[in-house]
Structures are given as structure tokens and as C-alpha cells.
Chimera marker file (.cmm) of the C-alpha trace (Angstrom):
<marker_set name="trace">
<marker id="1" x="8.227" y="-4.759" z="-3.013" r="1" g="1" b="0" radius="0.5"/>
<marker id="2" x="6.394" y="-7.768" z="-1.521" r="1" g="1" b="0" radius="0.5"/>
<marker id="3" x="3.309" y="-9.326" z="-2.910" r="1" g="1" b="0" radius="0.5"/>
<marker id="4" x="1.278" y="-12.324" z="-1.772" r="1" g="1" b="0" radius="0.5"/>
<marker id="5" x="-1.540" y="-14.537" z="-2.989" r="1" g="1" b="0" radius="0.5"/>
<marker id="6" x="-3.359" y="-17.617" z="-1.823" r="1" g="1" b="0" radius="0.5"/>
<marker id="7" x="-2.394" y="-18.838" z="1.681" r="1" g="1" b="0" radius="0.5"/>
<marker id="8" x="0.581" y="-16.430" z="1.819" r="1" g="1" b="0" radius="0.5"/>
<marker id="9" x="-1.738" y="-13.377" z="2.225" r="1" g="1" b="0" radius="0.5"/>
<marker id="10" x="-1.827" y="-11.685" z="5.580" r="1" g="1" b="0" radius="0.5"/>
<marker id="11" x="-5.687" y="-11.752" z="5.500" r="1" g="1" b="0" radius="0.5"/>
<marker id="12" x="-7.848" y="-14.319" z="3.785" r="1" g="1" b="0" radius="0.5"/>
<marker id="13" x="-11.133" y="-12.456" z="3.348" r="1" g="1" b="0" radius="0.5"/>
<marker id="14" x="-11.178" y="-12.424" z="-0.474" r="1" g="1" b="0" radius="0.5"/>
<marker id="15" x="-10.892" y="-15.419" z="-2.765" r="1" g="1" b="0" radius="0.5"/>
<marker id="16" x="-8.683" y="-15.192" z="-5.806" r="1" g="1" b="0" radius="0.5"/>
<marker id="17" x="-7.047" y="-12.056" z="-4.400" r="1" g="1" b="0" radius="0.5"/>
<marker id="18" x="-3.615" y="-10.552" z="-4.827" r="1" g="1" b="0" radius="0.5"/>
<marker id="19" x="-2.096" y="-8.658" z="-1.883" r="1" g="1" b="0" radius="0.5"/>
<marker id="20" x="0.377" y="-5.828" z="-2.350" r="1" g="1" b="0" radius="0.5"/>
<marker id="21" x="1.944" y="-6.125" z="1.045" r="1" g="1" b="0" radius="0.5"/>
<marker id="22" x="4.834" y="-3.686" z="0.921" r="1" g="1" b="0" radius="0.5"/>
<marker id="23" x="6.352" y="-1.064" z="-1.370" r="1" g="1" b="0" radius="0.5"/>
<marker id="24" x="9.122" y="0.887" z="0.277" r="1" g="1" b="0" radius="0.5"/>
<marker id="25" x="11.255" y="3.577" z="-1.391" r="1" g="1" b="0" radius="0.5"/>
<marker id="26" x="14.240" y="5.115" z="0.396" r="1" g="1" b="0" radius="0.5"/>
<marker id="27" x="13.659" y="8.791" z="1.310" r="1" g="1" b="0" radius="0.5"/>
<marker id="28" x="16.449" y="10.004" z="-0.937" r="1" g="1" b="0" radius="0.5"/>
<marker id="29" x="14.844" y="8.099" z="-3.891" r="1" g="1" b="0" radius="0.5"/>
<marker id="30" x="11.299" y="9.326" z="-3.385" r="1" g="1" b="0" radius="0.5"/>
<marker id="31" x="9.845" y="11.602" z="-6.049" r="1" g="1" b="0" radius="0.5"/>
<marker id="32" x="11.665" y="9.771" z="-8.889" r="1" g="1" b="0" radius="0.5"/>
<marker id="33" x="8.594" y="7.729" z="-9.902" r="1" g="1" b="0" radius="0.5"/>
<marker id="34" x="9.952" y="4.457" z="-8.518" r="1" g="1" b="0" radius="0.5"/>
<marker id="35" x="6.970" y="3.830" z="-6.307" r="1" g="1" b="0" radius="0.5"/>
<marker id="36" x="4.634" y="4.343" z="-9.242" r="1" g="1" b="0" radius="0.5"/>
<marker id="37" x="6.620" y="1.937" z="-11.393" r="1" g="1" b="0" radius="0.5"/>
<marker id="38" x="6.679" y="-0.725" z="-8.638" r="1" g="1" b="0" radius="0.5"/>
<marker id="39" x="2.983" y="-0.281" z="-7.927" r="1" g="1" b="0" radius="0.5"/>
<marker id="40" x="2.077" y="-0.536" z="-11.607" r="1" g="1" b="0" radius="0.5"/>
<marker id="41" x="4.291" y="-3.672" z="-11.865" r="1" g="1" b="0" radius="0.5"/>
<marker id="42" x="2.336" y="-5.188" z="-8.987" r="1" g="1" b="0" radius="0.5"/>
<marker id="43" x="-0.985" y="-4.369" z="-10.592" r="1" g="1" b="0" radius="0.5"/>
<marker id="44" x="0.280" y="-5.866" z="-13.860" r="1" g="1" b="0" radius="0.5"/>
<marker id="45" x="1.305" y="-9.059" z="-12.051" r="1" g="1" b="0" radius="0.5"/>
<marker id="46" x="-2.180" y="-9.284" z="-10.543" r="1" g="1" b="0" radius="0.5"/>
<marker id="47" x="-3.850" y="-8.797" z="-13.925" r="1" g="1" b="0" radius="0.5"/>
<marker id="48" x="-1.626" y="-11.322" z="-15.719" r="1" g="1" b="0" radius="0.5"/>
<marker id="49" x="-2.142" y="-13.778" z="-12.848" r="1" g="1" b="0" radius="0.5"/>
<marker id="50" x="-5.898" y="-13.693" z="-13.407" r="1" g="1" b="0" radius="0.5"/>
<marker id="51" x="-6.763" y="-12.443" z="-9.901" r="1" g="1" b="0" radius="0.5"/>
<marker id="52" x="-10.151" y="-10.872" z="-9.289" r="1" g="1" b="0" radius="0.5"/>
<marker id="53" x="-8.976" y="-8.492" z="-6.620" r="1" g="1" b="0" radius="0.5"/>
<marker id="54" x="-5.837" y="-6.507" z="-5.739" r="1" g="1" b="0" radius="0.5"/>
<marker id="55" x="-5.763" y="-5.228" z="-2.198" r="1" g="1" b="0" radius="0.5"/>
<marker id="56" x="-3.311" y="-3.678" z="0.336" r="1" g="1" b="0" radius="0.5"/>
<marker id="57" x="-3.181" y="-2.347" z="3.823" r="1" g="1" b="0" radius="0.5"/>
<marker id="58" x="-2.093" y="1.214" z="4.638" r="1" g="1" b="0" radius="0.5"/>
<marker id="59" x="-1.711" y="2.918" z="7.994" r="1" g="1" b="0" radius="0.5"/>
<marker id="60" x="-4.657" y="5.165" z="8.719" r="1" g="1" b="0" radius="0.5"/>
<marker id="61" x="-2.372" y="8.195" z="9.256" r="1" g="1" b="0" radius="0.5"/>
<marker id="62" x="-0.430" y="7.713" z="6.049" r="1" g="1" b="0" radius="0.5"/>
<marker id="63" x="-2.527" y="10.170" z="4.061" r="1" g="1" b="0" radius="0.5"/>
<marker id="64" x="0.022" y="10.561" z="1.347" r="1" g="1" b="0" radius="0.5"/>
<marker id="65" x="-0.060" y="6.839" z="0.555" r="1" g="1" b="0" radius="0.5"/>
<marker id="66" x="-3.820" y="6.721" z="0.724" r="1" g="1" b="0" radius="0.5"/>
<marker id="67" x="-4.084" y="9.454" z="-1.889" r="1" g="1" b="0" radius="0.5"/>
<marker id="68" x="-1.593" y="7.620" z="-4.065" r="1" g="1" b="0" radius="0.5"/>
<marker id="69" x="-3.646" y="4.429" z="-3.958" r="1" g="1" b="0" radius="0.5"/>
<marker id="70" x="-6.951" y="6.312" z="-4.564" r="1" g="1" b="0" radius="0.5"/>
<marker id="71" x="-5.510" y="7.557" z="-7.884" r="1" g="1" b="0" radius="0.5"/>
<marker id="72" x="-5.493" y="3.926" z="-8.941" r="1" g="1" b="0" radius="0.5"/>
<marker id="73" x="-9.087" y="3.335" z="-7.952" r="1" g="1" b="0" radius="0.5"/>
<marker id="74" x="-8.419" y="1.714" z="-4.601" r="1" g="1" b="0" radius="0.5"/>
<marker id="75" x="-10.930" y="2.394" z="-1.854" r="1" g="1" b="0" radius="0.5"/>
<marker id="76" x="-11.301" y="1.456" z="1.823" r="1" g="1" b="0" radius="0.5"/>
<marker id="77" x="-13.196" y="-1.741" z="2.408" r="1" g="1" b="0" radius="0.5"/>
<marker id="78" x="-12.262" y="-2.695" z="5.974" r="1" g="1" b="0" radius="0.5"/>
<marker id="79" x="-10.198" y="-1.796" z="8.992" r="1" g="1" b="0" radius="0.5"/>
<marker id="80" x="-7.513" y="-3.815" z="10.799" r="1" g="1" b="0" radius="0.5"/>
<marker id="81" x="-5.716" y="-3.277" z="14.140" r="1" g="1" b="0" radius="0.5"/>
<marker id="82" x="-1.974" y="-3.422" z="13.785" r="1" g="1" b="0" radius="0.5"/>
<link id1="1" id2="2" r="1" g="1" b="0" radius="0.2"/>
<link id1="2" id2="3" r="1" g="1" b="0" radius="0.2"/>
<link id1="3" id2="4" r="1" g="1" b="0" radius="0.2"/>
<link id1="4" id2="5" r="1" g="1" b="0" radius="0.2"/>
<link id1="5" id2="6" r="1" g="1" b="0" radius="0.2"/>
<link id1="6" id2="7" r="1" g="1" b="0" radius="0.2"/>
<link id1="7" id2="8" r="1" g="1" b="0" radius="0.2"/>
<link id1="8" id2="9" r="1" g="1" b="0" radius="0.2"/>
<link id1="9" id2="10" r="1" g="1" b="0" radius="0.2"/>
<link id1="10" id2="11" r="1" g="1" b="0" radius="0.2"/>
<link id1="11" id2="12" r="1" g="1" b="0" radius="0.2"/>
<link id1="12" id2="13" r="1" g="1" b="0" radius="0.2"/>
<link id1="13" id2="14" r="1" g="1" b="0" radius="0.2"/>
<link id1="14" id2="15" r="1" g="1" b="0" radius="0.2"/>
<link id1="15" id2="16" r="1" g="1" b="0" radius="0.2"/>
<link id1="16" id2="17" r="1" g="1" b="0" radius="0.2"/>
<link id1="17" id2="18" r="1" g="1" b="0" radius="0.2"/>
<link id1="18" id2="19" r="1" g="1" b="0" radius="0.2"/>
<link id1="19" id2="20" r="1" g="1" b="0" radius="0.2"/>
<link id1="20" id2="21" r="1" g="1" b="0" radius="0.2"/>
<link id1="21" id2="22" r="1" g="1" b="0" radius="0.2"/>
<link id1="22" id2="23" r="1" g="1" b="0" radius="0.2"/>
<link id1="23" id2="24" r="1" g="1" b="0" radius="0.2"/>
<link id1="24" id2="25" r="1" g="1" b="0" radius="0.2"/>
<link id1="25" id2="26" r="1" g="1" b="0" radius="0.2"/>
<link id1="26" id2="27" r="1" g="1" b="0" radius="0.2"/>
<link id1="27" id2="28" r="1" g="1" b="0" radius="0.2"/>
<link id1="28" id2="29" r="1" g="1" b="0" radius="0.2"/>
<link id1="29" id2="30" r="1" g="1" b="0" radius="0.2"/>
<link id1="30" id2="31" r="1" g="1" b="0" radius="0.2"/>
<link id1="31" id2="32" r="1" g="1" b="0" radius="0.2"/>
<link id1="32" id2="33" r="1" g="1" b="0" radius="0.2"/>
<link id1="33" id2="34" r="1" g="1" b="0" radius="0.2"/>
<link id1="34" id2="35" r="1" g="1" b="0" radius="0.2"/>
<link id1="35" id2="36" r="1" g="1" b="0" radius="0.2"/>
<link id1="36" id2="37" r="1" g="1" b="0" radius="0.2"/>
<link id1="37" id2="38" r="1" g="1" b="0" radius="0.2"/>
<link id1="38" id2="39" r="1" g="1" b="0" radius="0.2"/>
<link id1="39" id2="40" r="1" g="1" b="0" radius="0.2"/>
<link id1="40" id2="41" r="1" g="1" b="0" radius="0.2"/>
<link id1="41" id2="42" r="1" g="1" b="0" radius="0.2"/>
<link id1="42" id2="43" r="1" g="1" b="0" radius="0.2"/>
<link id1="43" id2="44" r="1" g="1" b="0" radius="0.2"/>
<link id1="44" id2="45" r="1" g="1" b="0" radius="0.2"/>
<link id1="45" id2="46" r="1" g="1" b="0" radius="0.2"/>
<link id1="46" id2="47" r="1" g="1" b="0" radius="0.2"/>
<link id1="47" id2="48" r="1" g="1" b="0" radius="0.2"/>
<link id1="48" id2="49" r="1" g="1" b="0" radius="0.2"/>
<link id1="49" id2="50" r="1" g="1" b="0" radius="0.2"/>
<link id1="50" id2="51" r="1" g="1" b="0" radius="0.2"/>
<link id1="51" id2="52" r="1" g="1" b="0" radius="0.2"/>
<link id1="52" id2="53" r="1" g="1" b="0" radius="0.2"/>
<link id1="53" id2="54" r="1" g="1" b="0" radius="0.2"/>
<link id1="54" id2="55" r="1" g="1" b="0" radius="0.2"/>
<link id1="55" id2="56" r="1" g="1" b="0" radius="0.2"/>
<link id1="56" id2="57" r="1" g="1" b="0" radius="0.2"/>
<link id1="57" id2="58" r="1" g="1" b="0" radius="0.2"/>
<link id1="58" id2="59" r="1" g="1" b="0" radius="0.2"/>
<link id1="59" id2="60" r="1" g="1" b="0" radius="0.2"/>
<link id1="60" id2="61" r="1" g="1" b="0" radius="0.2"/>
<link id1="61" id2="62" r="1" g="1" b="0" radius="0.2"/>
<link id1="62" id2="63" r="1" g="1" b="0" radius="0.2"/>
<link id1="63" id2="64" r="1" g="1" b="0" radius="0.2"/>
<link id1="64" id2="65" r="1" g="1" b="0" radius="0.2"/>
<link id1="65" id2="66" r="1" g="1" b="0" radius="0.2"/>
<link id1="66" id2="67" r="1" g="1" b="0" radius="0.2"/>
<link id1="67" id2="68" r="1" g="1" b="0" radius="0.2"/>
<link id1="68" id2="69" r="1" g="1" b="0" radius="0.2"/>
<link id1="69" id2="70" r="1" g="1" b="0" radius="0.2"/>
<link id1="70" id2="71" r="1" g="1" b="0" radius="0.2"/>
<link id1="71" id2="72" r="1" g="1" b="0" radius="0.2"/>
<link id1="72" id2="73" r="1" g="1" b="0" radius="0.2"/>
<link id1="73" id2="74" r="1" g="1" b="0" radius="0.2"/>
<link id1="74" id2="75" r="1" g="1" b="0" radius="0.2"/>
<link id1="75" id2="76" r="1" g="1" b="0" radius="0.2"/>
<link id1="76" id2="77" r="1" g="1" b="0" radius="0.2"/>
<link id1="77" id2="78" r="1" g="1" b="0" radius="0.2"/>
<link id1="78" id2="79" r="1" g="1" b="0" radius="0.2"/>
<link id1="79" id2="80" r="1" g="1" b="0" radius="0.2"/>
<link id1="80" id2="81" r="1" g="1" b="0" radius="0.2"/>
<link id1="81" id2="82" r="1" g="1" b="0" radius="0.2"/>
</marker_set>
């Protein structure tokens, strides 16, 4: 897992924002709830840090990840070319 805030963020569109840049789980470890635990840890870090926003980037064709993030209330707010 990699998270960023302040000047370390990959985009600087939102003030007082917390970026969840990466959460990767090995294929053989998927389905064990590890991604959920890491994601919830990141959200808890953002909350305890007093950030107003938590955001992330996800590939437009990664429908599985998009569905996962929507379960936590995330929604699309912009697009970015990789």
C-alpha cells in the first residue's frame, strides 16, 4: 500500500486531501480480505489525519476495483490520461 498527502500527491487538485495511490494484493492472496483491510486502514489514516478528502486513481477498464471503491462511497470526479 502507498498513500500520499500534501506535495507528495500525484495530483494537486484538492486541498487537505489524502491520496490512496496503490493497493496491490498478490493473485494467490486475493479473496482473503486483505485488500479490504488495507483499504480500511488507509481510510482510517485519512480520518485520523484530519483530511477533508480521500481520493484515488483507478484504470478505466478495472471494473472490479471500481465496484470495490463504490462500496465505500467513492465516485468518479475526473479523468486522467496515463
